[in-house]
C-alpha positions in Angstrom: 81.5 -111.6 -69.9 82.1 -114.8 -71.8 79.9 -113.6 -74.6 81.8 -110.4 -74.9 85.2 -112.2 -75.0 83.8 -114.5 -77.7 82.6 -111.5 -79.8 85.9 -109.7 -79.5 87.8 -112.9 -80.5 85.6 -113.3 -83.5 86.2 -109.8 -84.7 90.0 -110.3 -84.3 89.7 -113.4 -86.3 87.9 -111.7 -89.2 90.4 -108.9 -89.2 93.3 -111.3 -89.3 91.8 -113.2 -92.2 90.6 -110.1 -94.2 94.1 -109.6 -96.0 94.1 -113.2 -97.2 90.6 -112.7 -98.7 91.4 -109.6 -100.8 94.8 -110.5 -102.1 93.7 -112.5 -105.2 94.5 -109.8 -107.7 98.1 -109.2 -106.4 98.8 -113.0 -105.8 97.1 -114.3 -108.9 99.3 -116.8 -111.0 100.5 -115.4 -114.3 101.5 -117.0 -117.6 105.2 -117.6 -117.8 105.2 -117.0 -121.4 103.5 -113.6 -121.2 106.0 -112.6 -118.4 108.9 -113.5 -120.7 107.4 -111.5 -123.6 107.0 -108.5 -121.3 110.6 -108.9 -120.1 111.9 -109.2 -123.6 110.0 -106.1 -124.7 111.3 -104.1 -121.8 115.0 -105.1 -122.5 115.2 -105.6 -126.1 113.1 -102.8 -127.3 114.4 -99.7 -125.5 113.2 -97.4 -128.4 109.5 -98.3 -127.6 110.1 -97.1 -124.0 111.9 -94.0 -125.1 109.1 -93.1 -127.6 106.5 -93.6 -125.0 108.4 -91.4 -122.4 109.0 -88.7 -125.1 105.4 -88.6 -126.2 104.3 -88.3 -122.6 106.7 -85.5 -121.9 105.6 -83.6 -125.1 101.9 -83.9 -124.2 102.6 -82.7 -120.6 104.6 -79.7 -121.9 101.9 -78.9 -124.4 99.3 -79.0 -121.7 101.3 -76.8 -119.5 102.0 -74.4 -122.3 98.2 -74.2 -123.1 97.5 -73.5 -119.4 100.0 -70.7 -119.3 98.8 -69.1 -122.5 95.3 -69.2 -121.3 96.3 -67.6 -118.0 98.3 -64.9 -119.7 95.5 -64.2 -122.2 93.0 -63.9 -119.3 95.3 -61.6 -117.3 95.9 -59.3 -120.3 92.2 -58.9 -121.3 90.6 -58.7 -117.8 88.0 -55.8 -117.9 89.8 -53.4 -120.2 87.4 -51.1 -121.9 88.0 -48.7 -124.9 87.0 -45.1 -124.1 86.4 -42.4 -126.7 88.9 -39.5 -126.4 88.1 -36.1 -124.9 84.7 -37.0 -123.6 85.4 -35.7 -120.1 85.0 -32.3 -118.7 87.2 -30.0 -116.7 85.4 -30.7 -113.4 83.0 -33.1 -111.8 79.4 -32.6 -112.8 76.6 -32.9 -110.1 73.7 -34.7 -111.7 70.2 -36.0 -110.9 68.6 -39.1 -111.9 67.2 -37.8 -115.2 70.6 -36.3 -116.3 72.3 -39.6 -115.3 69.9 -41.6 -117.4 70.7 -39.5 -120.5 74.5 -39.9 -119.7 74.1 -43.6 -119.4 72.1 -44.3 -122.7 73.1 -47.5 -124.4 74.0 -47.4 -128.0 72.8 -50.7 -129.5 75.4 -50.8 -132.3 78.2 -51.1 -129.5 78.1 -54.7 -128.3 81.6 -55.1 -126.9 83.9 -53.4 -124.4 86.6 -53.5 -127.1 84.6 -51.0 -129.2 85.4 -47.4 -128.2 82.4 -45.8 -126.3 81.6 -43.1 -123.8 83.2 -43.9 -120.3 81.6 -42.3 -117.3 82.8 -42.6 -113.7 80.0 -42.2 -111.3 80.4 -41.4 -107.6 77.3 -42.3 -105.5 77.5 -40.1 -102.4 75.6 -38.5 -99.5 76.2 -34.9 -98.3 75.5 -36.1 -94.7 78.1 -39.0 -94.9 81.6 -38.1 -93.5 83.2 -40.8 -95.7 81.8 -39.2 -98.8 83.2 -35.8 -97.6 86.6 -37.4 -97.2 86.5 -38.8 -100.8 85.1 -35.6 -102.3 88.3 -33.6 -102.9 90.2 -36.6 -104.3 87.3 -37.2 -106.8 87.1 -33.5 -107.6 90.7 -33.7 -108.8 90.2 -36.7 -111.1 88.9 -34.9 -114.2 92.4 -33.2 -114.6 94.0 -36.7 -114.5 91.7 -38.3 -116.9 90.2 -35.8 -119.5 88.9 -38.7 -121.6 86.6 -40.0 -118.9 83.5 -38.1 -117.8 83.3 -37.7 -114.0 79.9 -37.2 -112.5 78.4 -37.5 -108.9 74.9 -38.2 -107.8 73.3 -37.9 -104.3 72.2 -41.5 -103.7 70.3 -40.6 -100.6 68.0 -38.4 -102.7 67.9 -40.2 -106.1 67.3 -43.9 -105.3 66.7 -45.1 -108.9 70.2 -46.5 -109.5 70.8 -47.9 -106.1 69.1 -51.3 -106.5 70.0 -51.6 -110.2 73.7 -51.2 -109.5 73.9 -52.8 -106.1 74.7 -49.7 -104.2 74.4 -50.7 -100.5 76.5 -47.9 -99.1 78.2 -44.5 -99.8 80.6 -43.5 -101.2 80.6 -45.9 -104.1 82.5 -45.4 -107.3 81.5 -47.2 -110.5 82.8 -47.1 -114.1 80.3 -47.3 -116.9 81.1 -48.0 -120.5 78.4 -47.3 -123.0 75.9 -47.1 -120.1 76.8 -50.6 -118.7 78.4 -51.0 -115.4 82.0 -52.4 -115.9 83.8 -52.1 -112.5 83.3 -51.0 -108.9 85.9 -49.4 -106.6 86.5 -51.9 -103.7 89.2 -50.1 -101.7 88.7 -49.0 -98.1 90.6 -45.7 -98.6 89.6 -42.9 -101.0 92.5 -41.1 -102.4 93.5 -39.7 -105.7 96.2 -42.2 -106.3 93.9 -45.2 -105.6 91.2 -43.7 -107.8 93.8 -43.2 -110.6 95.0 -46.8 -110.3 91.4 -48.0 -110.5 90.7 -46.0 -113.7 94.0 -47.1 -115.3 93.4 -50.7 -114.5 90.1 -50.9 -116.2 90.6 -48.4 -119.1 94.2 -48.7 -119.9 94.5 -44.9 -119.8 97.4 -43.5 -117.7 96.8 -40.6 -115.4 98.2 -37.2 -116.4 101.4 -36.1 -114.8 101.5 -33.9 -111.8 97.9 -34.7 -110.8 97.5 -33.5 -107.3 94.6 -32.4 -105.0 94.5 -28.6 -104.7 92.8 -26.3 -102.2 90.1 -25.7 -104.8 89.1 -29.3 -104.8 88.0 -29.0 -101.2 85.4 -26.4 -102.1 83.5 -28.4 -104.7 81.7 -29.5 -106.8 81.2 -32.4 -104.3 81.3 -30.9 -100.9 84.1 -32.0 -98.5 82.1 -30.9 -95.4 79.3 -33.1 -94.1 76.0 -31.2 -94.1 74.2 -30.4 -90.9 70.8 -29.6 -92.3 67.6 -30.8 -90.5 66.3 -33.9 -92.1 62.6 -33.4 -92.3 61.9 -36.9 -93.4 64.0 -38.4 -90.5 61.9 -36.3 -88.0 58.6 -37.4 -89.6 59.9 -41.0 -89.4 60.7 -40.8 -85.7 57.3 -39.2 -84.9 55.5 -42.0 -86.8 57.5 -44.6 -85.0 56.7 -43.0 -81.6 53.1 -42.8 -82.3 52.8 -46.4 -83.5 54.7 -47.6 -80.4 52.5 -45.6 -78.1 49.3 -46.9 -79.6 50.5 -50.5 -79.4 51.8 -50.1 -75.8 48.4 -48.7 -74.8 46.8 -52.0 -75.9 49.2 -54.2 -73.9 48.6 -56.1 -70.7 51.3 -54.1 -69.1 49.6 -50.8 -69.7 46.3 -51.9 -68.4 48.0 -53.3 -65.3 49.8 -49.9 -64.9 46.5 -48.0 -65.2 44.7 -50.2 -62.8 47.5 -50.0 -60.2 47.5 -46.2 -60.4 43.7 -46.0 -60.0 43.8 -48.3 -57.0 46.4 -46.3 -55.2 44.6 -43.1 -56.0 41.4 -44.5 -54.5 43.1 -45.8 -51.5 44.8 -42.5 -50.9 41.5 -40.5 -51.3 39.9 -42.8 -48.9 42.6 -42.5 -46.3 42.4 -38.7 -46.6 38.6 -38.7 -46.2 39.0 -40.9 -43.1 41.5 -38.6 -41.5 39.2 -35.6 -42.3 36.2 -37.2 -40.7 38.2 -37.9 -37.4 
């Protein structure tokens, strides 16, 4: 107990003396002449202080102005691509992987998004996906709103070539290509003609045509608006393979051997009991 009290008292003493130990910079004696010169400079030379303050203010304003200009420049030039006019078609084109490769060929002489080039808007969809079916009529109406942009759709569940290359992890996915290079991806959770139009305008600077609406014809194609109910042969084959593999490995397990032995023992006991009753 005494040792504990002594340790506490020692710690308190050290803490009490600590401020005195580290006050040498603030309490250090100064030369009276230097203090007088500083005071005279502050009082007798106000122009020096004013000049310093003015220079600091100008530098601060210049830095702020540079920051604002940089921000404005960034906002103005964010992901705007230049598209060649009248490259689109009157309706969406359904393509396979070979046709899409031809559409996305890169012209080596075009090295910047500021140079006009072919713009292609690609919808990666699946005919079995209900969300793809919901987006279909709105995408089918886009060619009438943007005749300068070519609209194509590819079944991502059948043609897998572009999925990994463009980071397609789900459908539907809408991507804008400029000179065969991916420039932007649609990230909204709703799929409407209005949001699609805003996406295209944001990244191309092309305004949507007036009176662009979804018509009844857009629900019938080219991209289907009704989820397909066909039998997926590959899915059935996959399930059969999984069931066969699971059955094989289960037959090699201890639980299966225990189950077989239990059934055999019960069967033998029942046969022996039946023979015993028959003998009596």
